[in-house]
Structure formats: structure tokens, C-alpha cells
N, C-alpha and C positions, 0 to 999 in steps of 0.2 A: 172282427179280425183284429182285437185286443191281445197284447202281446205278441205280435208279429215279428221277428228280426229282417233283416235286411244287409247285405254285405255287396260289395260290388267286384268282381273281376276283373283284372284290366292286366294290360301288357301289349307289348308292339306286336304288329300283324307276325303272325306264323310264329309266335310265343306257344302257343300251347294254351292258350284261354280257356278254349271249347274243352278241350282232353282233360284241363283240372276242375271247371265248374262239372261236367259230368262226376268225374270222380268221387267229389266235393259231394252231390247230389244224390250220389250211389250210399257214399257212407254214413252222411245224415239218414235217410230211409233206413237201412241199414239197424241205424240205432232207435228206431221207431218214429222221429220224427217227419212231419207234411213239409214238403220239399215242394216249392213251386218256384219257377224260374223267367226270369225277361231277358233274351238277347237281342242287342240293339242291332242293328242291321243301318248300316248306310244307302244301302239302294232298294227298292222295292223288292218283295218276296213272292213269290207261285207257290201256293199250299193249296190250288186247286186246279184241275184238269180243266182245258179247253175243252167246251162244248157238254159238259154234266148240265145238271139241272142248278146246283149251287152256284155256279160260274157264269150261267147266265142270268139267275137273279142280279148277282152284284155287277156284270159286264154288260150285260142287256140290259135289265130291267132299273138299273142305278140304283138299286137299293142302297143306303146310307149303311146298313149292318147286315149281315147276313148269317144266321148260323146252322153249320153243316150237325146235326146232333145223329149219331149211329149210337148202336147199344156200347158200345166200349172207348169212344171217343166223342169228342167235342171240337170245333173249330168255327171261331170266329172272327171273320172277314170283313174288316171296318175302314170306311172312306174314314181319315182324320188327317190332319196334322200331324207331322214329329214336333209336336211341342211340349208335351207331357213328360217331367221327370222320373225316373224309378216310382221313387212313392208315390205319384201319385197315379200311377199303372199299377201297383200293387194294391194299393188300397180299393181303383175299381175291378179290377179283375181278379184279383187273388184271394178272396176272403178265405178265412180259415185256414192259411198258413202257419207255421210256425217258424219258419224263414223260409225268406224269399232270396235266392241268388241271382245277383243281376251280372251278365256278362255285357262288358261294355261301359257305354256312359262315365267314360273316366275324367269328367269334368266336375260332376254331379259331389256334392258334398256328402258322402257317404263313407264309411269305412271300407279298407279297398284290401283286396289279398293282389300283388302283381305276381306275375309269373314272367320267368325272363330265363333267357337262354345265351349263351356265348356269342353263339352261331349266327345269331340274329343280327350283330355286328353294330348295333348301339345301343347305349347304356341305357339302363330302366330309367318307368318312366318317373320313378321317385328321385331320381336325381336331375330332371327338367327345372328350370330356373321356375319361383312363384310358385310351385306345388308344397302345398301344405303337409308334411311328412309327416306329421301326429296322425293325421287320416289313414295310413296304412297298418295294416294290423298286420302283414307279415309279406313278406317276400320270399318266392319259391325261385330256387337260382340252381344252377347247373356248374356254378364257380366259385371255390370257396374264397379265394383272394378277391373277391367283389366286396368294395365297403360302400356300404348305405345307412342312410340314417332312420333306419328304423331295424325291427328283427327280420335275421333270415335265414330261414329253414333251406334245406340243401336236399337234391332228389338223393343225393350217395347218403344220406343218412337213413337208418334202418326204419325208423317211428314218425318221419317227416308227415304221413298222411294223417297219424292219429293225433298227433299234437297240432299242427293246423285247422282240424275238425274242432275242439277244441277250444283252439284261439278264436277261430272264427264264430262260434257259438257266443261266446262270452266278450268279444268286441264288437259284435256286430249292433246295428243301431236298433232301438224299438222303436217301432209306430204302431198307431193306433189310428181306430175311424171317428 
């Protein structure tokens, strides 16, 4: 995985993190990059249907790890504590990526892109006490009057996504195995 870049997409609840992560992934893919993502969830998720063979392997058989392999996709269902940071997860599971986009893990010491919308009603995370604003690659906002201690790009600007993709590529952390 030599030469893999990693960057975190963060923001308040319902700010548009997933929408931005998907748009960034699509643009990097369009540019010929191998993109892989990590989505952090605070709650357990269900990715397998109850009663299927793979579900039974995991839930009834109590297997530690199950890989569901099909002609065009694979899923890994694994029992583990949520104690791995995004860099460790990328090294373990995402070999060969040019860039890993991480949605969430806002406490991780990774370069960050924050998405913020005025209607959320709370200030951006970059303004929280004690945060290291130097980790912010950019804040994507819908309010040009917002004052932040990092680069800000506005959704009203015509080329903000193209600029952001270049900023993320240049500002993402390099990780190696």
C-alpha cells in the first residue's frame, strides 16, 4: 500500500458528510485514482439478511470473520471492538488504494475536510475549543460570512469541487505499510 493518501470528511450531524464523500470519491475515480472509503458508525450495522448462509455462519456459528464472496463484490463481516484508528483500518483492509476517504473519525489526527451548512444551527467543528485547525484542508460551507481559521470553499462558487479535489490530493496524509 505504499503511497496511499488518507483524509477524513467530517461535520455535524446532517451536514452532508456522506454526500461530500461520495462526490469526492466519484471525482477521484473519474480522474483515474483507486478510491477506497471507510465509514465510521456509532451504531452496529446490518449488511447481511437474517437467515442467509453467511448470516448463519456469523450469528449462529459465531465465526469471528466471514467473507461473503460473489462475482462482483465481497463483504467482510468481522467481530471486533471499535478500537482501530482509520490508518490501521486502511493498512489492514484497503491495500492498493491511491486515496482513502474516511467519513467520520473527527478526533483522529488526520487531515480534514469539514462540510458545514448554516441551517444545522451549530458552528463548524473547526471552531470547537481545543481543535487543531492546522489539520483542516478546507471547510466547505454555504455561508460566505462565516469566519474560520482555515481555507473555506463555498458551494456557491462554480469550481469549488475541482479545487477541493486538488487540495485533498495535495493535503492528504501519506501512509505506508
